[in-house]
Phi, psi and omega in degrees: 000146178298151180298141178211099188288349179298337177287340184256353185250059179272156176258009180295145176235161175301323180233105177254149183271065177074010180249133180257124177251105185268155171242157358289158181279120180270161185311319179298341183261005182299315180297322177298317179299313180297323178296320180292322178288329175294323175296320175301315181303314179297316180299319182288309184301326184263011182277151178296328182298321178290319180297323181294340180299337181292341178239033173242149187290137163266297174234319188254104181299146173053035182289132180265341180283112184293344179282342178274137189293139166259180175299328183290310181295323175300316183294326176295323178290321176298319179302316179295317179297321179298317177298318180299316181296317179300313181297324179292320178298312181300319181296327184276339179283137174277174184301320179297316181295317180297319180296316181296324180280350183079025183252021178287158176062229183275000182294337176295331177293329178295314178297319181299312183290326176299316180294315180304314183286329174296321178293318179297325183273351196299338182249008188291342179270358183289140181280176174300153174065028170059220185291335177287327174295319177299315180296321181296318178297313181295319180297318181295315181286332174293327180279335191242340190297309182299320180297323178294316179294323177293318180301323181271005177070025183235018181293339179259009176304151183302327181267351192305317183299318178294317184291319179295315178299319180300314182291335179280355186237057174297137181211136184301322179295316179294323179294327178297319177298315180295318183298311184289325185271313188262321187270311179272339181049054180288342180052049178289158173300153180301323180298319179290318178297326182298335179294342179277345183275068175296322175245146192243018179254140174288146180296341181272357184257152180291149179280119178282158179275140172072016180249104182297328182287343184236022183288340174228161175292142180247344178201163181260167175302325181295338179249011183303315182299317179297315181295322176299318178296321181298311179300320180293316182296331183258011180055041180250148176286149176306142178068022174257163186248139178288146180307323183291338179291328176296318181290317178301316179300316179295318179298321178292317178302316181295320186289306190281342177294328177272322188296318185296320180286329177293318178297325180295322177289319179303324181272357179083012179288323177231147170266166178299312178301320177297315181297317179302314182295317181294319180296315180294319180295314182293316181296317179301316180296320180294318182292322177297316180295326184272324188239348182084002180211151173246024177300125183300330180295338180273357185247023183293134179235150177274120183290344167077011177208172186254157178277185184298336180273000179086006178269144178302139177296144183294152176292141181223167174262165177300321179299319180295321177300317178295319180293323177297318179294325179295320178299318176300315181301318183286329182278329187289136182249347183257304183227073186293324179293316180299317180292326177302311184285331174298312180297316181293319182294312178300318182293332184260319186296318180302308179293326179292318177295317179303315183290319178300318179296318178298317179297319180299313182292320181297328184246033186307313186295316180291327178289322178298318179280349174080019180242018173290113192267055177196160172276154183298332183250023175238073186230016180075007182275172176299332181292320176297321181291329176295311180297316181296324177302311180300314182295320182292320177297318179297316182296316185282327191238354178245301182298332181266008179291141183308321181296315180294315181299320179297315180295322178294320177296320177295319177298321178298317179295322179297310182295314178298319180295321178295316180296320177296320182294319182273356183305325179306334178291339179270346181276344184280159171288161179300320181298312180293322180297322182291340183262004187296342175297329187249321184206165182137177178305138186301320179299313183295323178299317182294319178295318181301319182289345178271351180291133179299141185301319184297311182293322179294320179296323179295320176297314182293328182295325179300316180295322177295316181298324181270007177055040177071016185256022176292141174286168179302318181294318180295316180297317180296321177303312183289332176289319174297319178297323176303314181293321176296319178301315183297308184290316183291336181280350180285152168280170177304313183293318181294320179296315179297316181297317179297319180295315181296320179297312185284338177265006180056047175251114185250000000 
C-alpha cells in the first residue's frame, strides 16, 4: 500500500484524561494534533533527563572546557539537523505526495516537531561516562546476574532465561524508553515515544543476523507491554520502526561524525594540518576499497543549496571541501580553527542532509511500514564514505588517545565500584528488602536510604500493579533494574562524587 503518515501521527497517549484521539487525523483535528505535540515538547524540554545531559559525556568525561560538547550540546545539534532534514523532505515532495502522506497544510509541522524532540531525547538513556559506562554496567551484570538468580533459587524459573538475558543487555536507547515511560512518566504521545525506538528488538531476544533494525536492543522486558501498545496504536507491525526514527538516526550520524573531530582539535589532540592529512588518507583508502579508484572525479557530491544569486552551488569533491576549509583556516587571523570547521560543516551538512532526504523519499513505502532495513546514510554512496571517514579518524586517533582512555578507565572503575557497593541490596530476599526502612543489616539500611526516591518508587509501583503476585524471579529482575536505573541516571559528576563518598576518597 502507498505510504500514508496519518496512521503514524496519532495524538493518543498511554494515559488520556477522558479524551479520545482517533486516527487517521482529519484536517479539523490538525490543530489538536499540533497542540498535543507541543505538549510533548514542553514535557521533554523541562524534564530532568534533558537537564542531566549537560553533565554527561559525549567523548571526554568530566570535561571542564565548555566549548567541548556534552550530551546536551550534541543533542541540540542533532535536533537542528533533524529539523533541517524534515524541511528538505517537505520541500522535495510535490503537492500530490504531501497529500497522500497526510502532510498537507500544517501537518508538516507535526512531523517536524516529532523529529526535533526525538533528536533531543535520543541520548537521555545513556549512562555516565558514555559507552564505557554502558560497557561497565553490562560487564557487571554479565558476571553476576545468573549467580544472583541462582542464589535466590529462581534460575530455573520459566521466565528466568529471558530476564537474565534482558539484564545482561543494558542499552542507552532501551533505557530512554524506560526513562520516559516508567521513571519520569512523561506520558508522551505514542508517536513521540516511537521516535526513541531506533532499534526494535527486545533486550531479552536473540540478535538476528543481517537486520539493521534489530542489531541492538531497543527496549527491555519491563517495557514490552508498553511497546506492544505503541505498535498497535500506530498501526505498525511488531519490530518495525517509526518513520521519524530514520530521520533521527541520520541527524545523529551527521552531527557526531563532525563533532568528535572538532572537539579533538579544541582539546589539542589533533592540529588542523594533522586532521586534514588523516581525513584525506582515510577517505582515499575507503574509496579505493569500495570503487577501486580514488579519482576525485568519482567523489563528486551535490552541495545541496544555492549561492547568493540563486544558482545551485557547483558540484565538488570531498577533497575540494577540505581544501576550501583549509583556505579559510589559513586566511583567518582571529579564529582560524573556528572558521575551518564552519566552512567544513556548511560544506558537508548540506549535501548529507540533501542525500538523507532523497533516500527517505526514495524508500517512502518501506519507511512508512517501518521495515526499511538500512540507515538513510548507509547506502554505499560517497556520502556514507564521508561519514565513515570522520568516524574512523575519530576512532583511531581520538577515542584511542591516552587522555581519553585514562578517563574511560576511571569511569569504568566508578560504575563498577558503585554496582559492587550496592550489590548487597540484591543479595537479600524480597521480604527482607521490603523491610529495610525499619530493620535489617545496618549496611543495607544505609544503602537503601541512599536510593533516589523516584527510582525506588518505580520499583515499588510494579509490585502494587501486580498486587503482590510477582514471582521470585520477576521481583529480583525489577530490583536489578532498580540498580541499573539508579546508576545509569547519574551524571558523570554525580557518579564520581557518589563513588568517592562510598570509597572514602576525599
